[in-house]
Wavefront OBJ file of the C-alpha trace (Angstrom):
o trace
v -14.417 -17.030 -19.662
v -11.694 -19.342 -18.368
v -12.147 -22.882 -17.147
v -9.928 -24.037 -14.291
v -9.747 -27.318 -12.428
v -9.796 -26.776 -8.676
v -8.655 -29.543 -6.341
v -10.998 -29.784 -3.323
v -10.543 -32.617 -0.811
v -8.414 -34.449 -3.384
v -11.190 -34.321 -5.992
v -11.290 -32.291 -9.179
v -13.964 -29.630 -9.607
v -14.468 -27.469 -12.687
v -14.556 -23.735 -12.118
v -15.506 -21.075 -14.648
v -14.209 -17.561 -14.090
v -13.963 -14.260 -15.894
v -11.586 -12.935 -13.255
v -7.905 -13.477 -12.719
v -6.431 -16.726 -11.485
v -5.651 -15.002 -8.168
v -9.310 -13.956 -7.841
v -10.407 -17.514 -8.650
v -8.108 -18.906 -5.943
v -9.424 -16.363 -3.431
v -12.990 -17.331 -4.329
v -12.221 -21.041 -3.844
v -10.536 -20.381 -0.480
v -13.578 -18.353 0.616
v -15.966 -21.083 -0.484
v -14.078 -24.245 0.498
v -11.637 -23.035 3.138
v -8.840 -25.473 3.966
v -10.400 -28.118 1.711
v -9.192 -26.096 -1.337
v -5.795 -27.525 -2.287
v -5.081 -25.398 -5.354
v -5.515 -25.766 -9.081
v -4.465 -28.529 -11.429
v -1.734 -27.400 -13.841
v -3.094 -24.420 -15.745
v -2.684 -24.561 -19.531
v -0.472 -21.864 -21.041
v -3.318 -20.344 -23.052
v -5.457 -19.907 -19.923
v -2.558 -18.245 -18.047
v -1.945 -15.942 -20.996
v -5.602 -14.972 -21.455
v -6.026 -14.299 -17.739
v -2.937 -12.096 -17.468
v -3.805 -10.284 -20.728
v -7.299 -9.547 -19.344
v -5.712 -8.050 -16.214
v -3.427 -5.912 -18.377
v -6.277 -4.720 -20.612
v -8.365 -3.855 -17.545
v -5.359 -1.847 -16.281
v -5.024 -4.023 -13.169
v -1.342 -4.573 -14.000
v 1.116 -2.230 -15.710
v 3.222 -3.020 -18.755
v 6.257 -3.320 -16.472
v 4.431 -5.804 -14.206
v 3.332 -7.778 -17.254
v 6.918 -7.942 -18.547
v 8.209 -8.978 -15.099
v 5.592 -11.761 -14.932
v 6.594 -12.936 -18.412
v 10.269 -13.250 -17.511
v 9.523 -15.797 -14.760
v 7.309 -18.016 -16.957
v 8.797 -21.250 -18.294
v 6.794 -20.831 -21.513
v 7.559 -17.139 -22.104
v 7.982 -17.421 -25.892
v 4.662 -19.218 -26.303
v 2.875 -16.660 -24.111
v 4.375 -13.758 -26.082
v 3.095 -15.389 -29.275
v -0.391 -15.654 -27.749
v -0.238 -12.008 -26.577
v 0.677 -10.905 -30.098
v -2.382 -12.728 -31.412
v -4.616 -11.067 -28.807
v -3.437 -7.568 -29.726
v -5.239 -7.595 -33.063
l 1 2 3 4 5 6 7 8 9 10 11 12 13 14 15 16 17 18 19 20 21 22 23 24 25 26 27 28 29 30 31 32 33 34 35 36 37 38 39 40 41 42 43 44 45 46 47 48 49 50 51 52 53 54 55 56 57 58 59 60 61 62 63 64 65 66 67 68 69 70 71 72 73 74 75 76 77 78 79 80 81 82 83 84 85 86 87
């Protein structure tokens, strides 16, 4: 379970999700429409856990996971978290 902070009409709202961040954004857009402004900065651990869950559920391939990692500013930290999740 991941906790995200959605910004709706300029106000913060807590959102719990077991899905990906993309699914959470889609859910917020469906629920709030144009009032949904996006998420507050997402902590590295939450990004890592979400992407790892997608990988484990075979929603993304190893190649897609590696490509996503290369564009992250905190790639080394995420790789460290992934290594811890493998065990």
